[in-house]
C-alpha positions, 0 to 999 in steps of 0.5 A, spaced: 866 100 756 869 093 755 876 092 752 872 089 746 869 095 745 876 100 746 879 095 742 874 096 736 874 104 737 882 105 737 882 100 731 876 104 728 880 111 730 887 108 727 884 106 720 881 113 720 888 116 721 891 112 716 885 114 710 886 121 712 893 120 711 893 117 704 888 122 702 893 128 704 898 125 701 895 124 695 892 131 695 899 134 696 902 130 690 897 132 686 898 139 687 906 138 686 905 135 680 900 140 677 905 146 679 911 142 675 907 141 669 904 148 669 911 151 671 914 147 665 908 148 660 910 151 653 917 151 654 922 148 649 927 143 649 934 145 646 936 138 645 934 131 644 932 128 651 930 121 648 932 116 653 933 121 659 929 118 664 932 111 664 
């Protein structure tokens, strides 16, 4: 195997690893947001929250 082929293989593996990490992060974030929304679904707010996110 030549150096160029090794570099291509290494680069391909690195790109695959980055893509898999991004997908794993997105999946974890989706599950986190879904769980949070389910936890707060139907709960009434006791006071006005206008501007609370600023």
